[in-house]
C-alpha positions as CSV (number, residue, x, y, z in Angstrom):
1,M,0.0,0.0,0.0
2,T,1.4,3.4,-1.0
3,T,1.5,6.4,1.2
4,A,-1.2,8.1,-0.9
5,E,-3.4,5.0,-0.3
6,F,-2.6,4.6,3.3
7,L,-3.4,8.2,4.4
8,P,-7.1,8.0,3.7
9,V,-7.3,4.7,5.6
10,A,-5.4,6.3,8.6
11,A,-7.8,9.2,8.5
12,G,-10.8,6.9,8.4
13,I,-9.5,4.9,11.4
14,A,-8.7,8.0,13.4
15,L,-12.2,9.4,12.7
16,V,-13.8,6.2,13.9
17,C,-11.6,6.2,17.0
18,Y,-12.5,9.8,17.9
19,L,-16.2,9.2,17.3
20,L,-16.3,6.1,19.4
21,L,-14.4,7.9,22.2
22,A,-16.7,10.9,21.8
23,W,-19.8,8.7,22.2
24,H,-18.2,6.9,25.2
25,F,-17.6,10.1,27.1
26,T,-20.9,11.7,26.1
27,A,-22.9,8.6,27.1
28,H,-21.3,8.7,30.6
29,W,-22.0,12.5,30.8
30,C,-25.7,11.9,29.9
31,G,-26.2,9.1,32.3
32,K,-26.4,6.4,29.6
33,S,-23.4,4.4,30.8
34,A,-25.2,1.2,30.0
35,L,-24.8,2.0,26.3
36,T,-21.0,2.0,26.4
37,L,-18.0,0.6,28.4
38,P,-17.3,1.4,32.0
39,R,-14.9,4.3,32.7
40,A,-11.2,3.3,32.8
41,P,-9.1,6.5,32.8
42,R,-5.8,4.7,32.0
43,I,-7.2,2.8,29.1
44,E,-9.0,5.9,27.8
45,H,-5.8,7.8,28.0
46,L,-4.0,5.2,25.9
47,L,-6.8,5.1,23.4
48,I,-6.7,8.8,23.0
49,G,-3.0,8.6,22.4
50,A,-3.5,5.9,19.7
51,A,-6.1,8.2,18.0
52,L,-3.6,11.0,18.1
53,A,-0.9,8.9,16.5
54,L,-3.3,7.9,13.7
55,H,-4.3,11.6,13.3
56,A,-0.7,12.6,13.2
57,L,-0.1,10.3,10.2
58,T,-2.8,12.2,8.3
59,L,-1.1,15.5,9.1
60,A,2.4,14.3,8.0
61,A,2.1,15.9,4.5
62,P,0.2,19.1,5.5
63,A,2.6,19.7,8.4
64,G,5.5,19.9,6.0
65,Q,3.6,22.6,4.1
66,L,2.8,25.1,6.9
67,L,2.7,28.0,4.5
68,H,0.1,26.2,2.3
69,L,-2.4,24.9,4.8
70,G,-6.0,25.0,3.6
71,V,-9.0,25.6,5.8
72,G,-9.6,21.8,6.4
73,E,-6.0,21.1,7.1
74,A,-5.7,24.1,9.4
75,V,-8.7,23.0,11.5
76,S,-7.4,19.4,11.6
77,L,-3.9,20.6,12.8
78,L,-5.4,22.9,15.4
79,A,-7.7,20.1,16.7
80,W,-4.7,17.7,16.8
81,L,-2.5,20.1,18.7
82,T,-5.3,20.9,21.2
83,V,-6.0,17.3,22.0
84,L,-2.2,16.6,22.2
85,I,-1.8,19.5,24.7
86,Y,-4.8,18.1,26.7
87,W,-3.3,14.6,26.5
88,I,0.1,15.7,27.8
89,T,-1.4,18.0,30.5
90,S,-3.8,15.4,31.8
91,W,-0.8,13.3,33.0
92,F,-0.2,16.0,35.6
93,F,-3.6,17.7,36.2
94,R,-7.2,16.5,36.5
95,M,-8.9,17.7,33.3
96,E,-12.1,15.6,33.6
97,G,-15.0,16.9,31.6
98,L,-13.2,18.0,28.5
99,Q,-12.9,14.6,26.8
100,A,-16.3,14.6,25.1
101,P,-16.0,18.1,23.4
102,L,-12.4,17.4,22.5
103,M,-13.1,14.1,20.8
104,W,-16.0,15.6,18.8
105,M,-13.8,18.5,17.8
106,A,-11.0,16.2,16.8
107,G,-13.3,14.0,14.7
108,L,-14.6,17.2,13.0
109,G,-11.0,18.2,12.3
110,V,-10.1,14.8,10.7
111,A,-13.2,15.0,8.6
112,M,-12.6,18.6,7.4
113,G,-8.9,17.7,6.7
114,A,-10.1,14.9,4.4
115,L,-13.0,16.7,2.8
116,L,-11.2,20.1,2.3
117,P,-7.7,19.0,1.1
118,Y,-4.8,21.3,0.3
119,T,-5.8,24.1,-2.0
120,H,-4.1,27.2,-0.6
121,Q,-1.0,28.7,-2.2
122,S,1.3,31.3,-0.7
123,D,4.0,33.4,-2.2
124,L,6.0,33.4,1.1
125,Q,9.4,31.8,1.2
126,A,9.9,29.2,3.9
127,T,12.6,30.4,6.3
128,P,13.6,29.1,9.8
129,L,12.3,32.3,11.4
130,L,9.0,32.1,9.6
131,T,8.6,28.4,10.5
132,V,9.3,29.1,14.2
133,H,6.8,32.0,14.1
134,I,4.1,29.8,12.7
135,V,4.7,27.0,15.1
136,I,4.6,29.3,18.1
137,S,1.4,30.8,16.9
138,L,-0.2,27.4,16.3
139,I,0.7,26.3,19.8
140,A,-0.7,29.5,21.3
141,Y,-4.0,29.2,19.3
142,S,-4.3,25.5,20.5
143,M,-3.7,26.4,24.1
144,F,-6.3,29.2,23.9
145,L,-8.8,26.8,22.3
146,L,-8.3,24.3,25.2
147,A,-8.7,27.2,27.6
148,A,-12.0,28.2,25.8
149,L,-13.3,24.7,26.1
150,L,-12.4,24.8,29.8
151,A,-14.2,28.1,30.1
152,G,-17.3,26.7,28.5
153,L,-17.2,23.8,30.9
154,M,-16.9,26.2,33.8
155,L,-20.0,28.1,32.6
156,W,-22.0,24.9,32.2
157,V,-21.1,23.7,35.7
158,D,-21.8,27.1,37.2
159,K,-25.2,27.2,35.6
160,R,-26.1,23.7,36.9
161,L,-25.0,24.7,40.4
162,H,-27.0,27.9,40.4
163,T,-30.1,26.2,39.1
164,R,-29.6,23.3,41.5
165,Q,-29.5,20.7,38.7
166,L,-26.9,18.7,40.5
167,A,-28.0,15.4,39.2
168,T,-26.8,16.3,35.7
169,L,-23.2,16.9,36.9
170,P,-20.7,14.1,36.3
171,T,-19.3,12.8,39.5
172,R,-15.6,12.9,38.4
173,L,-15.5,16.6,37.7
174,P,-12.8,18.6,39.6
175,P,-14.1,21.5,41.8
176,L,-14.7,24.8,40.0
177,L,-11.8,26.4,41.8
178,A,-9.5,23.8,40.4
179,L,-10.9,24.3,36.9
180,E,-10.4,28.1,37.3
181,T,-6.8,27.7,38.5
182,L,-6.0,25.5,35.5
183,L,-7.8,28.0,33.2
184,F,-5.5,30.8,34.2
185,Q,-2.4,28.6,34.0
186,L,-3.3,27.8,30.4
187,L,-4.1,31.4,29.6
188,S,-0.8,32.7,31.1
189,V,1.4,30.4,29.0
190,A,-0.8,30.9,25.9
191,F,-0.7,34.7,26.3
192,L,3.1,34.6,26.6
193,L,3.3,32.7,23.3
194,L,0.7,35.0,21.6
195,T,2.8,38.0,22.8
196,V,5.9,36.6,21.1
197,T,3.8,35.9,18.0
198,V,2.4,39.5,17.8
199,F,5.6,41.2,18.8
200,T,7.7,39.4,16.2
201,G,5.1,39.7,13.5
202,V,5.0,43.5,14.0
203,T,8.7,44.2,14.8
204,F,10.3,41.8,12.4
205,S,7.7,41.7,9.7
206,E,10.1,42.3,6.8
207,Q,12.6,39.6,8.1
208,I,9.8,37.1,8.6
209,F,7.2,37.8,5.9
210,G,9.5,39.6,3.4
211,M,7.3,42.8,3.5
212,P,6.7,45.8,5.8
213,F,4.1,45.4,8.5
214,A,0.6,46.3,7.4
215,F,-2.8,46.4,9.2
216,T,-4.6,43.4,7.7
217,H,-7.6,41.4,8.8
218,K,-5.3,38.9,10.6
219,S,-3.1,41.4,12.3
220,V,-6.0,43.6,13.5
221,F,-7.9,40.7,15.1
222,S,-4.7,39.2,16.5
223,M,-4.0,42.5,18.3
224,V,-7.6,42.8,19.5
225,S,-7.4,39.3,20.9
226,W,-4.1,40.1,22.6
227,V,-5.7,43.2,24.2
228,V,-8.7,41.1,25.4
229,F,-6.5,38.5,27.0
230,A,-4.2,41.2,28.5
231,L,-7.2,42.9,30.1
232,L,-8.4,39.5,31.4
233,L,-5.1,38.7,33.1
234,F,-4.8,42.3,34.4
235,G,-8.3,42.1,35.8
236,R,-7.5,38.8,37.4
237,S,-4.4,40.2,39.0
238,R,-5.7,43.6,40.0
239,Y,-9.4,43.0,40.7
240,G,-9.6,39.3,41.3
241,W,-11.8,38.5,38.2
242,R,-12.9,34.9,38.3
243,G,-15.8,32.6,37.6
244,R,-18.3,33.6,34.9
245,V,-16.5,36.9,34.2
246,A,-13.2,35.2,33.5
247,A,-14.9,32.5,31.4
248,R,-16.8,35.0,29.2
249,W,-13.6,37.1,28.6
250,T,-11.8,33.9,27.6
251,L,-14.5,33.0,25.1
252,A,-14.5,36.5,23.7
253,G,-10.8,36.5,23.2
254,M,-10.9,33.1,21.6
255,G,-13.6,34.3,19.2
256,T,-11.4,37.2,18.0
257,L,-8.4,34.9,17.7
258,M,-10.3,32.4,15.5
259,L,-11.4,35.3,13.3
260,A,-7.8,36.3,12.9
261,Y,-6.5,32.8,12.1
262,L,-9.4,31.1,10.3
263,G,-11.6,34.0,9.2
264,S,-9.5,35.1,6.2
265,K,-8.9,31.4,5.2
266,I,-12.7,30.7,5.2
267,V,-13.6,33.8,3.2
268,L,-10.8,33.4,0.7
269,E,-11.1,29.7,0.1
270,L,-14.7,28.7,0.6
271,F,-16.5,31.9,-0.6
272,L,-14.1,33.7,-2.9
273,H,-12.4,30.4,-4.1
274,R,-8.9,31.9,-4.1
């Protein structure tokens, strides 16, 4: 079997693995554990790792063309990086509750990568500095995406607690305070990486991109998202922002960041076909 023949097979197997894991975690969340296997965190962790390895095989070719990622490949790569960061982090911190949305998201990423293959072309010349810039930005985006999912989980748990719908809460969830602490740890590291991305993009634009800095759709929304996250971290430090306020700011910042990264790709490729 050639590489070209093997990659669709690997993508199909990875998609099935993600969907089965997604159903497994969702069924336990919805109280339908009888429809799936019992919870076994170590085995689940190994199975997620296996799905990540299969997913990585489908990204081998696109990852070597970071300057030419299409929408589907970009979403697939972001989903893979986000699940990978979760998988590594979960060795050290309790991250219960994120598995179901992560698996659905990863499945969507694999599907989009297969259905929307490489179509984007770039005039940029690959250089070590540009590659490092792109890699750092992708890691930052993935960490912010994981933080956004965590913020969404916090809002969901908070709503259930305030409406006294305690029966719908999974028993393995960490306390809200622990989730909040983890949220700001993720945000702090991701913000540092985003700062490096924005600063180098503005200051060394000519060396990295081969052209002077200009206010484009991507640069403007990147700066807006940087300001949102900077205000959130300042508010946390100065005024003790937490809970729903922190979660909503996180989601707002992630929204602007996704507009910066995926917005132009979606418009140019899917609507303008160029």
